[in-house]
N, C-alpha and C positions, 0 to 999 in steps of 0.2 A: 591468531584468528583462524578459524576453521571454515572454509568455504567448500562445500561439496557439490559435485555435479555428476549425476549418474548417467548422463548421455553425451552425445556430441554437443559442444557448446552452441552450435548454430541451429540445433534441432529445436523446434517450437515446443516439443514435449519434454525438454530437459528440466530438471528440478535442481535448484541450488539452495543450500541452507547456510544461514548465519546463525550459529547455535548460541545457547546460553553461555555466558562468560566472554563472549566475543564482542568487541566494540569496533565499529567501522565508521569512518567519516569521509565525506566527499561527494562527488557526483557519481552515481552508479546506474548504468544502463544494463538491462538484461532481457533475455527472451526466455519464453517458457514460464515456469513457475519459480518464484523466489519465496522461500519461507524464512522469516526472521524471528528468532527467539531471543536474540541478544539486543545490543544497543546500536542504533544508527543515527548519525547526524549529517544532514546534507540534502541531496536531491536523489529521488528515485524515479527513473523513467522506463517505461515498457509498454508495448501494445498488449502484453499478456497479463498474468495473474500474480498478485502479491498476497501472501498470507502472513498476517501479523499475529504471532502467537501470544498466549496469555502472559508470558514473561518478558515480551518485547517492549522496548522503549524507544520511540522514534521521535526525533526533533527534525522534521523534514518536510519538504515540499514533494508531494506524491503525485505522479502523473502516470496512470496505468490504464489498462483495459478493465480489469476487475480487481477489487480489493476486498478481502475478508479480514476484519479486524476483531481480535479478541483481547489485545493488549492496549498499551497506552501510545497515543499519537498526538503530537503538538505540531500544528502546521496545516497548511491547505492540502486538501485531498481532491484530486480530479480523476474521475473514472469515466471512460468512454462508454462502458457497458453497465456496470452496477457497483454499488457499495453495499456490503453487509456488515453490520455492527452487531457482534455477538454478545451475549450476556457477559458483563464484566468489562467490556471495552470502555476506554476513557478517551474521549476526543476533544481536544481544544483547538478549534480551527474551523475554517469554512469548507464545505463539501460542495462539489459541482458534479452531478451525475444524472443520467436520465432515469435511473431506478435506485431507490434506497430502501434497505430492509433493516429495521431496527428490532432487536429482541429486548424483552423486558430485562431491566438491570443496567442498560447502557447509560453512561453519563456523556452527554454531547453538549458542549458549550461553543456555539458558533452559528452560522447561517448555512442553509442548504438551498442551492439553486438546482432545479430539476429540468432545465431547458436543454434539450438535445443539441440544437445548433450551437449553443454557447460552449458546450463540452467539446464539440468537434473543432470549433475555431481555436480554442485554447490548447487542444492537443496538437494541432498543426504548428502553432507557434513555439512549442517546446523543443 
């Protein structure tokens, strides 16, 4: 597995990458930006940004500040700020966020709740 971080791990501006060919399983907490191009199974938690690349495959419960998805996600997605589903994204699971952006070509099988207070309460319990 290759996990790259180009800044101090405590820095909010740090970027980490789980690249193609890598598989990771478990509960993962991060700060800054996490880019996933490989496979992940488990839980992802952060107040910051998750980028799910075109080649990524996630089977996960996701609880982050912002998530931008271009790959495949199976599981619940909660974002305090926004969820962006880019063309080609495939989502099977419920989304809770105050702001949702869907591009043409997204496959979304689930429900979406856009109630801000519900998102905040769910984030506190994570």
